[in-house]
N, C-alpha and C positions, 0 to 999 in steps of 0.2 A: 219226521213224516215226509213221505214222498208222494208224488202224483199218483193217482189211481191207476193209470195205464202202465206206469213203470212197475208198480207192485204186481199188477196183473201179469206182466211179462215175466217177472220172477217166479210167480206161481206156475205159469205155464212151463217154465224151464224145469221146475222141480217135479212137475206132473207129466213127464214125458210119456206119451201114449205107448202102451205095450211094454213098458219097463217098470220093474219094481225098484224104484230108486232107493228106498230105505234098505232093502235087502242087499243091493249092490254097495251101498254105503257101508253097511256092517261088514261085508266081505272084504272091502278095501281096507277098512280100519282094523281088521283082525290081524293083519300082517305083523305090526309091531307088538301086538299083545299075544302072539301065538304061544300057547302052552300056559298062559297065565290067566286067561279069561275065555270062557266058552263062547263059540260063535252064537249060540242060541241066546245067551244072556246079553251079549253085545247087541244083537239085532233087536231084542226087545227094548233095550235102553235107547238105541238110536231111532227106532221106529216111533217111539213116543215123542222123542225130540223132533223128528221130522214132521210128524202130524201137527205139533204145536207151532213149528216154524211156518209151515204152509198156511195154517189158520191165521197167524199173525200177519203174514204178507197179504192174505185175502182182505184183511181189515185195513190195509193201506200202510203198514209200518215196515220200514226197512232200516231202522235204527235200533241197536241193541238196547238202548235206554228208553225206547218208546213205551208208552203205557201198554200198547197191544202186545209187547214182548214180555210181559210179566211172567207168563207161564214158561216161556223159553228160558228166561233167566233163572227161574226156580229149578227147572230141570237141569240146567247147566251147573248150578250150584251144587245140586245133589250128586251129579255125575262127578264133579271135581272133588267133593268131599269123599265120595266112595273111592275114587282113584288114590287120593292121598292116604286114606286109612289102609288101603291094600298095598301100599308101597310103590305105586307107579311113579314115574318121574313126571315133571311138568311137561316135558316134550311129548311123552307118550299120551298124556292127557289132551294136549292141544292137537296132536295129530289126528285123534279120533274125530275132531270137528273138521279140520282142514282136508281130510281125505275125501270129503264130499266134492271138493274141486276136481279131484282126479276122476270121479265117477262121471262128471258132466263135461270133461275135456273134449269128447267127440264133437261137441257143439262147435268148437273152434274150427274144425276141419269140415264138418258136414252141414252146419247150420248157416243161417242167413247173417247178414251184418247186424240186424237187430238182435238176433239171438246171441251173437258174440258179445254185443254190448251188454245184454242182460247177464251174461256169464261173468263179465268183469265187475258189474255192479254187485252181483251175488258174491263174488270173490272178496270184495271189500267188506261186505257184511260178515262173511265167514271169518275174515281176519279179526274183526271186532269181537265176534263171538268167542274165538279162540283166546283172545287176550282176556276176555271176561273169565274164561275157565281158569286161566293161569292165576289171575288175581284171587279167585275163590279158592283155588288149590293152595296158594301161598298162605292165605289166611288160615285155612284148616291146618296146614303143617305147623304154623306158628302156635296155634292153639294146642296141638298135640305135643309140641316141644315143651310148652309151659306146663301142661299136665304131667308129662314125664319128669320134668325137672322137680315139680312139687312132690311126685311120688318118690323120686330118688332122695330128696331132702328128708322125707319122712323116714325112709329106710335107713338113711345114714345118721339118724338122730334117735337111737333107741333109748328108752328109759328102762333100766334094769332094777328089779327088786333084789338087793343083796342080802337083806336080813329083814326080819320083822321090824317095821318102823324105819328101815333104811333103804333109800333108793339112790341110784346113780345114773348119770348121763355121761357115757364115754364118748368124747368128741374126737373125730378124725377128720383131718383136712382143714381147709380155710373156713374161718368163721366170719361171716358178713352179717349185715343188718337183717336180711331176710331169714337166714338160717338161725340167727339169734332169737328172732321172734318165734320160730318154730320150737326151738329149745325151751324158751320160756313157757310157751303154751302147753307143751307136752309135760314139762316138769311140774308145773302148777296143777295140771289136771291129775297127774299121777299122785301128787301129794293128797289131793282130795279123795281119789279112788282108793288109795291104800291106807290112808290115815297116818302116813309117815310123818315123823317130826325131824328126821335127819336126811339131808340131801347132799350128794357129792357130785361135783362137776369135775370130771377128769379130762385134762387137756394134754395128756401124754402124746396123743396123736395130732395135736395142732402144731404145724411146722414153725410158726412164728407168732409173736405177740407184738402188736403195735398199739398206739394210743386208742385207735378206734375199737380194736378187738377187746382191749382192757375195759373200755367204757361199756361195751356190750355185756361183758361178764358181770360188771358191777351192777348194771341195771337188773340183770337176771337174779343176782343174789339179793338185791333189795326187794324184788318181787317175792322171792321165797320167804324172806323174813316177814313181809307183810302178811303172809299166809300163816304165820306163827311157827315156822320151821327154822331150823339152823342149817347153814350151808357151808360146806368145806370145799375148797378148790385143791385138787391134787394134780400131780404130773408137772410140777414146777421144776424143770430141769435147770442146771446151772446157767446155760446160755440164755434161757428165758428169764431167769432171775436177774441176770446182768442187764438184759434189755429193759426190763421193768424199772430197775434202778436208774439206768441211763436216761430213760424217758421221763423220769420224775413222777411215775404213776403211784398214787397212794392207795393201797388196799385197806388202809385203816385197821379196824379190828377184825377183818375177815380172816378166818382160820385157813391156812394153807399147809399142804403136805407134799412131800417129794413124790410119793407113790400112792396108788389107789389102795394098796394094802394098809399103808399107814393111815390113810383117811378113814378106811373102814374100821380100823381099831379104835380110832378116836370117836367115831360115830357110835360104835358099840358101847364104849365107856360112858358116853353122854346119855345113852339110852338105858344105862343101868345094867348092862350085861357084864357079868363077872368074867375076866380074862384069866385063864389058868395057865401058869407057866409049866411047860413040859421040858423033859430032858433035852439038852441041846440048845436051849434058849428059845424054842418055838412056843407059841401060845396056842 
């Protein structure tokens, strides 16, 4: 909170007679955003912010965290979120706020000492407001990244129905705790939705197996069994088999196969599907 006369000086500075400060602000801010955002949309956005800022200063606030600045903070948060979703950089977002300094620069050459002092005080406030926008922008970008990561994880963990009563999860890439949880949830839900009794987890595309990955797989298999289904792990390459033995990992009575085709044949036999031998040794 600042003294009433200082706040009034800041209001006077922003309400220069004969000037449309909000329009000049938008014009100045449009430079870095040229071709990416219309001047009309930018002016509408900044005019709303300008009105809220002037009103907050009239109420005696000159601190971004002051209660009177609640509407300003809300508008800045929405501005930052919008910029983040549209792919603008943090610098472009902050410059939209800081460009108001450039609009009021003539005060330094033409104004009084008191007006110059108000300009510097307002400059400090705008610095704080720009930092607030960067914080809001960063938070939004982090949220977007988390959502995108979850979407990618969903896409990279498909559950495929191979046959009536047989489903499979072909895994590609690193298997960690978060992804294993997704695998387990999707696999168990697919068992319910399809009424399948045979599940295959294919790890052909998993580059390496360590103790943690093996434990993740074991937990998933136990969960499948608790659902009343049988689970087979396929894609056990020689290098992975050697690693599992070297690590002393016990798969117990879990059925494993070298390829997905082998695992499917096993699942079909367990499902009671007759396998017919064709010429050339193919079934």
